[in-house]
C-alpha positions in Angstrom: 29.9 -130.8 69.0 33.3 -132.1 70.1 35.6 -133.9 67.8 38.6 -136.0 68.6 41.0 -138.3 66.9 42.8 -141.2 68.5 45.0 -144.0 67.3 44.3 -147.6 68.2 46.4 -150.8 67.6 43.3 -152.5 66.2 42.3 -149.6 63.9 44.8 -147.3 62.3 42.8 -144.2 63.0 39.3 -143.9 64.3 37.4 -140.7 63.8 35.1 -139.8 66.8 32.2 -137.4 66.5 30.8 -136.3 69.9 27.3 -135.1 69.5 26.2 -135.1 73.1 24.1 -132.2 74.0 22.9 -131.6 70.4 19.2 -132.0 69.5 18.1 -133.7 66.3 18.6 -133.1 63.4 22.1 -131.8 64.3 23.7 -135.2 65.1 22.3 -136.6 61.8 23.7 -133.6 59.8 27.1 -133.8 61.4 27.2 -137.6 60.9 26.2 -137.3 57.2 29.1 -134.9 56.6 31.6 -137.4 58.1 30.0 -140.3 56.2 30.6 -138.6 52.9 34.4 -138.8 53.6 34.4 -142.3 55.0 36.1 -144.8 52.7 35.2 -148.5 52.4 36.4 -150.4 55.5 36.8 -147.2 57.6 34.9 -146.6 60.8 33.4 -143.6 62.6 32.3 -143.5 66.2 29.4 -141.2 67.0 28.5 -140.4 70.6 25.0 -139.3 71.4 23.0 -138.8 74.5 19.4 -139.5 73.5 17.5 -142.5 72.2 16.1 -140.4 69.4 19.6 -139.4 68.2 20.7 -143.0 68.5 17.8 -144.2 66.3 18.1 -141.4 63.7 21.9 -141.7 63.3 21.6 -145.5 63.0 18.9 -145.2 60.4 21.0 -142.7 58.3 24.1 -145.0 58.5 22.2 -148.1 57.4 20.5 -146.2 54.6 24.0 -145.2 53.5 25.0 -148.9 53.3 27.0 -148.9 56.6 27.1 -151.4 59.4 26.2 -150.0 62.8 26.8 -151.3 66.3 25.5 -149.5 69.4 26.8 -149.6 73.0 25.2 -147.9 75.9 27.6 -146.4 78.5 27.1 -146.4 82.2 26.4 -142.6 82.0 23.5 -143.3 79.6 25.2 -142.2 76.4 25.3 -144.2 73.2 28.4 -145.0 71.2 27.6 -145.9 67.6 30.4 -147.5 65.6 29.6 -147.0 61.9 31.7 -148.9 59.4 31.5 -148.4 55.6 31.1 -151.7 53.9 33.8 -152.6 51.4 
């Protein structure tokens, strides 16, 4: 698991959780830990490389009351942007 942090003009700070190469349930477990600290209105990006991880992380985030958008990269990875509803 790789973690990074970057600053964007649109978002003050966006936390990125890179779960490529991890098998389920690890992406879900790492995402759950990050979601526990996510305040209303804040976002988290999770990068996964399998459809199973994409589906499981999306399901967790929605169950936790978050909005989820998914983008597929040219490399076949999935970037899930998870936003805690206000």
